[in-house]
C-alpha positions as CSV (number, residue, x, y, z in Angstrom):
1,M,75.5,117.4,105.3
2,K,75.1,114.7,107.9
3,Y,75.5,112.1,105.1
4,Q,78.8,113.7,104.0
5,L,80.2,113.8,107.5
6,N,79.3,110.1,108.0
7,Q,81.1,109.2,104.8
8,L,84.2,111.2,105.9
9,S,84.0,109.5,109.3
10,D,83.9,106.1,107.6
11,S,86.9,107.1,105.4
12,L,88.9,108.1,108.5
13,E,88.0,104.8,110.2
14,D,89.3,102.9,107.1
15,L,92.5,104.9,107.2
16,L,93.1,104.1,110.9
17,H,92.7,100.4,110.0
18,Q,95.1,100.7,107.1
19,A,97.7,102.5,109.4
20,E,97.3,99.8,112.0
21,F,97.8,97.1,109.4
22,M,100.9,98.8,108.0
23,A,102.4,99.3,111.6
24,N,101.8,95.7,112.4
25,H,103.5,94.4,109.2
26,A,106.3,96.9,109.4
27,M,107.1,95.7,112.9
28,N,107.0,92.1,111.8
29,N,109.3,93.0,108.8
30,H,106.7,91.9,106.3
31,L,107.0,95.2,104.4
32,N,110.2,96.5,102.9
33,P,111.1,100.2,103.1
34,E,109.8,100.8,99.5
35,Q,106.5,99.2,100.3
36,I,106.2,101.2,103.5
37,E,106.9,104.5,101.7
38,N,104.3,103.6,99.0
39,E,101.7,102.8,101.7
40,F,102.4,106.0,103.5
41,D,102.1,108.0,100.3
42,I,98.7,106.5,99.7
43,L,97.6,107.2,103.3
44,T,98.9,110.8,103.0
45,A,97.0,111.3,99.8
46,Q,93.8,110.0,101.4
47,I,94.2,112.2,104.4
48,W,94.8,115.3,102.3
49,D,91.6,114.4,100.2
50,I,89.6,114.1,103.4
51,Q,91.0,117.4,104.7
52,E,90.0,119.2,101.5
53,Q,86.4,117.7,101.7
54,V,86.2,118.9,105.3
55,K,87.3,122.3,104.3
56,A,84.7,122.4,101.5
57,L,82.0,121.4,103.9
58,N,83.0,124.2,106.4
59,E,83.1,126.9,103.7
60,P,79.7,128.6,103.3
61,S,78.3,128.0,99.8
62,Q,78.0,130.9,97.4
63,D,74.2,130.8,97.7
64,N,74.4,131.1,101.5
65,Q,76.7,134.0,101.2
66,K,74.4,135.9,98.9
67,A,71.4,135.1,101.0
68,G,73.2,136.7,104.0
69,E,74.0,139.8,102.0
70,I,70.3,140.4,101.1
């Protein structure tokens, strides 16, 4: 589980760098509105994916649930 959490942490760090890059380019007018929208759509999808992975890690597995019932 520690490995998975480290991967998620790395993914979030990458997302932060992407967001910073987008903000800098948007402020300098290097991205048009369509490009900004596309980049935000990509970031949003990646955030949703990470959120689902975190939820899956937090849910007890079926094996653990059955072991607790015994």
